[in-house]
C-alpha positions as CSV (number, residue, x, y, z in Angstrom):
1,M,19.6,-46.4,-37.6
2,Q,19.1,-50.0,-38.5
3,R,16.9,-52.1,-36.3
4,E,19.8,-54.2,-35.1
5,D,21.7,-51.1,-34.1
6,R,18.6,-49.7,-32.3
7,I,18.3,-52.9,-30.2
8,S,22.0,-52.8,-29.4
9,H,21.8,-49.1,-28.4
10,R,18.7,-49.9,-26.2
11,I,20.6,-52.7,-24.4
12,R,23.5,-50.4,-23.7
13,H,21.1,-47.7,-22.5
14,L,19.4,-50.1,-20.1
15,E,22.8,-51.5,-18.9
16,G,23.8,-47.9,-18.1
17,L,20.8,-47.6,-15.8
18,R,21.7,-50.5,-13.6
19,A,23.6,-48.5,-11.0
20,E,20.6,-46.2,-10.4
21,D,17.8,-48.7,-10.9
22,Q,17.7,-50.0,-7.3
23,R,17.9,-46.4,-5.9
24,A,14.9,-45.3,-7.9
25,R,12.8,-48.4,-7.1
26,T,13.6,-48.2,-3.4
27,A,12.5,-44.5,-3.3
28,L,9.3,-45.2,-5.2
29,D,8.5,-48.1,-2.8
30,L,9.2,-45.9,0.2
31,I,6.7,-43.3,-1.0
32,H,4.1,-46.0,-1.6
33,R,4.6,-47.7,1.8
34,D,4.6,-44.3,3.7
35,G,1.3,-43.3,2.2
36,L,-2.0,-45.0,1.6
37,K,-0.4,-47.9,-0.3
38,P,-2.9,-47.7,-3.2
39,G,-3.0,-50.8,-5.4
40,R,-3.8,-48.8,-8.5
41,I,-3.1,-45.3,-9.7
42,S,-5.9,-43.6,-11.5
43,I,-5.4,-41.3,-14.5
44,A,-7.8,-39.2,-16.4
45,R,-8.6,-40.7,-19.8
46,T,-8.0,-37.4,-21.5
47,F,-4.3,-37.9,-20.8
48,A,-4.3,-40.6,-23.5
49,R,-7.4,-40.1,-25.6
50,L,-9.0,-37.1,-27.3
51,E,-12.7,-36.5,-26.4
52,E,-13.5,-36.1,-30.1
53,P,-11.7,-37.8,-33.0
54,L,-9.6,-35.9,-35.5
55,P,-11.0,-35.7,-39.1
56,E,-10.8,-39.1,-40.8
57,D,-10.1,-37.5,-44.2
58,L,-7.0,-35.7,-42.9
59,Y,-5.0,-38.1,-40.8
60,S,-3.8,-41.6,-41.0
61,D,-0.6,-43.6,-40.5
62,R,0.8,-42.0,-43.6
63,R,-0.1,-38.5,-42.3
64,L,-0.1,-38.3,-38.5
65,P,-1.7,-35.3,-36.9
66,P,0.6,-32.4,-35.7
67,R,2.0,-33.0,-32.2
68,T,-0.1,-30.1,-30.9
69,L,-3.3,-31.8,-31.8
70,R,-2.5,-35.1,-30.1
71,P,-3.4,-36.0,-26.5
72,P,-0.7,-35.4,-23.9
73,S,0.6,-39.0,-23.7
74,A,1.3,-38.9,-27.5
75,Q,2.7,-35.4,-27.3
76,L,5.2,-36.6,-24.7
77,I,6.8,-39.2,-27.1
78,R,10.3,-37.8,-27.3
79,S,13.6,-39.2,-28.4
80,K,15.2,-37.6,-25.4
81,G,14.1,-36.5,-22.0
82,V,12.0,-38.0,-19.2
83,A,8.8,-35.8,-19.4
84,Q,6.4,-38.7,-20.0
85,Q,8.0,-40.7,-17.1
86,L,8.1,-37.7,-14.8
87,M,4.4,-36.8,-15.4
88,L,3.3,-40.3,-14.5
89,T,5.5,-40.3,-11.4
90,L,4.0,-37.0,-10.3
91,I,0.6,-38.6,-10.4
92,F,1.8,-41.6,-8.5
93,E,3.4,-39.5,-5.8
94,A,0.2,-37.4,-5.4
95,Q,-2.0,-40.5,-5.0
96,C,0.4,-42.1,-2.6
97,S,0.3,-39.2,-0.2
98,P,-1.2,-39.9,3.3
99,R,-4.3,-37.8,2.5
100,P,-4.6,-37.7,-1.3
101,W,-8.1,-36.3,-1.3
102,T,-6.6,-33.0,0.1
103,H,-3.8,-32.9,-2.5
104,T,-3.9,-29.6,-4.4
105,G,-1.1,-30.5,-6.8
106,Q,1.4,-28.1,-5.1
107,N,4.8,-29.7,-4.9
108,T,6.3,-30.1,-1.4
109,R,9.1,-32.5,-2.4
110,P,12.7,-31.2,-3.0
111,L,14.2,-31.6,-6.4
112,A,17.6,-32.6,-5.1
113,P,18.5,-34.8,-2.2
114,T,18.5,-33.3,1.4
115,S,19.6,-34.6,4.7
116,D,16.2,-36.2,5.4
117,A,16.5,-39.8,4.4
118,R,12.7,-40.3,4.7
119,M,12.1,-37.7,2.1
120,P,13.2,-38.9,-1.4
121,S,13.9,-36.1,-3.8
122,W,12.7,-36.0,-7.4
123,T,16.2,-36.9,-8.5
124,D,15.8,-40.1,-6.4
125,L,12.5,-40.9,-8.0
126,V,13.4,-40.5,-11.6
127,L,15.6,-43.0,-13.4
128,A,17.5,-41.3,-16.2
129,P,20.8,-41.9,-18.0
130,T,23.6,-39.7,-16.7
131,N,26.3,-40.9,-19.1
132,A,28.9,-40.7,-16.3
133,R,32.1,-42.3,-17.4
134,N,34.0,-44.8,-15.2
135,G,37.0,-43.5,-13.5
136,P,39.5,-44.2,-10.7
137,P,38.1,-44.7,-7.2
138,D,39.2,-41.3,-6.0
139,H,36.8,-39.7,-8.5
140,Q,33.7,-41.4,-6.9
141,T,32.5,-38.3,-5.1
142,I,32.9,-36.1,-8.2
143,R,31.0,-38.6,-10.3
144,A,28.2,-38.9,-7.7
145,I,27.8,-35.1,-7.6
146,S,27.8,-34.8,-11.4
147,R,25.2,-37.6,-11.7
148,T,22.8,-35.7,-9.4
149,D,23.4,-32.5,-11.3
150,R,22.7,-34.2,-14.6
151,R,19.5,-35.7,-13.2
152,L,18.5,-32.4,-11.8
153,R,18.9,-30.8,-15.2
154,Q,16.9,-33.5,-16.9
155,I,14.1,-33.0,-14.3
156,R,14.0,-29.2,-14.9
157,E,13.9,-29.8,-18.7
158,A,11.0,-32.2,-18.2
159,L,9.1,-29.8,-16.0
160,S,9.5,-27.1,-18.7
161,T,8.1,-29.5,-21.2
162,L,5.1,-30.3,-19.0
163,A,4.5,-26.6,-18.3
164,D,4.5,-25.9,-22.1
165,L,1.7,-28.5,-22.4
166,G,-0.3,-27.1,-19.5
167,L,0.1,-30.2,-17.4
168,I,1.9,-28.4,-14.6
169,D,2.1,-24.8,-13.6
170,L,5.4,-23.0,-12.9
171,P,5.9,-19.6,-11.2
172,G,6.7,-16.7,-13.6
173,P,10.2,-15.9,-14.7
174,E,10.4,-13.2,-12.0
175,V,10.8,-16.0,-9.4
176,R,14.4,-17.1,-9.7
177,R,15.0,-19.0,-6.5
178,D,13.7,-22.6,-6.5
179,R,11.4,-21.8,-9.3
180,Y,11.1,-25.4,-10.6
181,A,10.6,-26.8,-7.1
182,Q,7.5,-24.6,-6.8
183,F,5.6,-26.4,-9.6
184,R,2.0,-27.3,-9.3
185,L,0.5,-30.4,-10.9
186,L,-2.6,-29.7,-13.0
187,G,-5.3,-31.9,-14.5
188,E,-4.2,-34.5,-17.0
189,S,-5.9,-32.9,-20.0
190,A,-4.3,-31.1,-22.9
191,R,-4.6,-27.4,-22.7
192,P,-7.2,-25.8,-22.6
193,I,-9.7,-28.6,-22.0
194,G,-11.4,-29.0,-18.7
195,D,-10.7,-28.0,-15.1
196,R,-7.0,-27.3,-14.6
197,Q,-7.1,-28.1,-10.9
198,Y,-5.5,-31.5,-10.2
199,R,-8.0,-33.9,-8.5
200,P,-6.8,-37.3,-7.3
201,R,-9.2,-40.1,-8.3
202,G,-9.9,-43.4,-6.8
203,P,-9.4,-46.3,-9.3
204,F,-13.1,-47.1,-9.5
205,E,-14.8,-43.8,-8.8
206,D,-14.6,-42.1,-12.2
207,E,-15.8,-43.7,-15.4
208,D,-13.7,-41.1,-17.3
209,A,-10.4,-42.5,-16.0
210,F,-8.3,-45.6,-16.3
211,S,-5.8,-47.0,-13.7
212,L,-2.3,-48.5,-13.7
213,P,-1.2,-51.1,-11.1
214,S,1.2,-49.6,-8.5
215,D,3.8,-52.2,-9.4
216,F,4.1,-50.5,-12.8
217,F,5.9,-47.7,-10.8
218,I,7.4,-49.6,-7.9
219,N,9.2,-52.1,-10.1
220,G,10.6,-49.5,-12.4
221,W,8.5,-50.0,-15.6
222,V,7.6,-46.3,-15.6
223,H,11.3,-45.4,-16.2
224,A,12.7,-48.4,-18.0
225,L,10.1,-48.3,-20.8
226,E,10.5,-45.7,-23.6
227,S,7.9,-43.0,-24.0
228,S,6.4,-44.6,-27.1
229,E,6.0,-48.0,-25.3
230,I,4.3,-46.2,-22.4
231,A,2.0,-44.4,-24.8
232,L,1.0,-47.7,-26.4
233,L,0.3,-49.3,-23.0
234,I,-1.6,-46.4,-21.8
235,M,-3.7,-46.4,-25.0
236,L,-4.7,-50.0,-24.4
237,Y,-5.7,-49.2,-20.8
238,A,-7.6,-46.1,-21.8
239,H,-9.4,-47.9,-24.7
240,H,-10.3,-50.8,-22.5
241,S,-11.9,-48.3,-20.1
242,V,-14.1,-47.1,-23.0
243,V,-15.1,-50.5,-24.5
244,G,-13.9,-53.3,-22.3
245,T,-16.4,-53.3,-19.5
246,R,-19.3,-52.6,-21.8
247,A,-18.3,-55.5,-24.1
248,G,-17.6,-57.8,-21.2
249,R,-14.1,-58.6,-22.5
250,S,-10.7,-58.8,-20.9
251,S,-9.0,-58.1,-24.2
252,V,-9.2,-55.1,-26.5
253,Y,-8.3,-54.1,-30.0
254,V,-7.9,-50.6,-31.4
255,A,-8.7,-50.0,-35.1
256,G,-5.9,-48.1,-37.0
257,S,-8.0,-45.1,-37.6
258,H,-9.0,-44.8,-34.0
259,R,-5.4,-45.3,-32.9
260,V,-4.4,-42.2,-35.0
261,R,-7.5,-40.0,-34.6
262,Y,-8.2,-40.6,-30.9
263,Y,-4.8,-41.4,-29.5
264,G,-2.4,-39.7,-31.9
265,L,-0.2,-42.8,-32.3
266,G,1.5,-44.0,-35.5
267,A,2.7,-47.3,-36.7
268,D,6.1,-47.0,-35.0
269,A,4.6,-46.7,-31.5
270,Y,2.1,-49.5,-32.3
271,R,5.0,-51.9,-33.2
272,S,6.4,-51.5,-29.8
273,H,3.9,-54.2,-28.7
274,L,6.5,-56.8,-29.8
275,L,8.9,-55.9,-27.0
276,L,6.1,-55.6,-24.5
277,E,5.0,-59.1,-25.3
278,K,8.6,-60.5,-25.0
279,A,8.8,-58.7,-21.6
280,G,5.7,-60.5,-20.4
281,I,3.3,-57.6,-19.9
282,L,1.3,-57.9,-23.1
283,E,-0.3,-60.7,-25.2
284,S,-1.6,-60.4,-28.7
285,W,-3.4,-62.6,-31.1
286,G,-4.8,-62.3,-34.6
287,P,-4.3,-63.6,-38.2
288,A,-0.6,-64.4,-38.0
289,S,-0.5,-64.9,-41.8
290,Y,-0.7,-61.1,-42.3
291,R,2.2,-60.2,-40.2
292,R,5.9,-60.4,-40.3
293,P,7.9,-61.2,-37.1
294,T,9.0,-57.6,-36.9
295,G,5.4,-56.4,-36.7
296,G,5.0,-55.2,-40.3
297,L,2.4,-56.4,-42.7
298,R,2.7,-58.8,-45.7
299,G,1.1,-57.6,-48.9
300,F,-0.8,-54.8,-47.3
301,D,-4.0,-53.8,-49.3
302,A,-5.5,-50.5,-48.3
303,E,-8.8,-51.5,-49.8
304,N,-8.9,-54.7,-47.7
305,P,-6.7,-54.2,-44.6
306,P,-6.3,-57.1,-42.2
307,P,-8.2,-57.0,-38.9
308,P,-6.3,-55.4,-36.0
309,L,-4.5,-57.4,-33.4
310,R,-6.4,-58.0,-30.1
311,F,-4.4,-57.3,-27.0
312,Q,-4.6,-58.5,-23.4
313,I,-2.5,-56.8,-20.7
314,K,-0.8,-59.3,-18.4
315,E,-0.5,-57.3,-15.1
316,S,1.3,-60.2,-13.4
317,G,4.3,-59.2,-15.6
318,F,4.6,-55.9,-13.6
319,D,5.6,-58.0,-10.6
320,Q,9.1,-58.4,-11.9
321,P,11.8,-55.7,-12.0
322,A,11.5,-54.0,-15.3
323,L,15.2,-53.5,-16.2
324,Q,16.1,-57.1,-16.3
325,A,12.9,-58.2,-17.9
326,L,13.5,-55.7,-20.8
327,L,17.1,-56.8,-21.2
328,N,16.0,-60.4,-21.4
329,A,13.3,-59.4,-23.9
330,L,15.5,-57.4,-26.2
331,K,17.7,-60.5,-26.8
332,N,14.6,-62.2,-28.2
333,V,13.1,-59.4,-30.3
334,P,13.3,-60.3,-34.0
335,C,15.5,-58.0,-36.0
């Protein structure tokens, strides 16, 4: 697909989410307000970064590591599905609970809506395309039911993906009734590293963690961004937690070899910084003479590569609703 076609497709995709966007943001805000109202959501660094780098002589942008060797965030980059977004929402929900320090990871929230308006279901919390076609007014109820069913199927598929990666635990196949609703959130590490028990962290209590602002969730960025864009953003947060404080800097750069060998991200995910900049949540600077407007390099020389871009995350950008910010940005992304 040509770049112009991809941008047009993305715009249509986001426009198709408008009807559900307010619903999801309202539900996420309700969970935040009814809990401890944390300003930041803490995530184990191992979700985004391997503890030891992959061999330098084996992997590069031209030969990315197999998916199974990458950290969870990079493994969850998929062309379809909402597994990346759901995983982060599970962590958000756990840390917004009234007593997060007692949270065992066991799900207590229904997958589908119930009669309790104060208990948003997981289909309320996840913003996903349902591809429902417009129809006459007398089909409104049918369409509403089918939208919920489609979101429920997407959530079950995402839970299966997370279980395959060891990020959640599902009951065995012998449990047939409400099996997916009985999932248990595990630690944010790739199987089989570390303690599998989920342990909520405070944003400043653990040096092996990084944190995202709550507005990343409440204003819908977690669901409006694509999984590769989320992975890049998370990489910058995680890398800043490694070098930022020690270096006394508010900006960070990630060398290409580290991006591949620690974070499992290739050049395509890296180029998503262009849209994040246009959307107002990222700023970059570096030798502009090396780079094309589309993010590629001019006259790349493997023996003398240009220095990497330096990035600064603009957290004030998360204050705006994500959907409209991304639609505006897509109209200004170079083709």
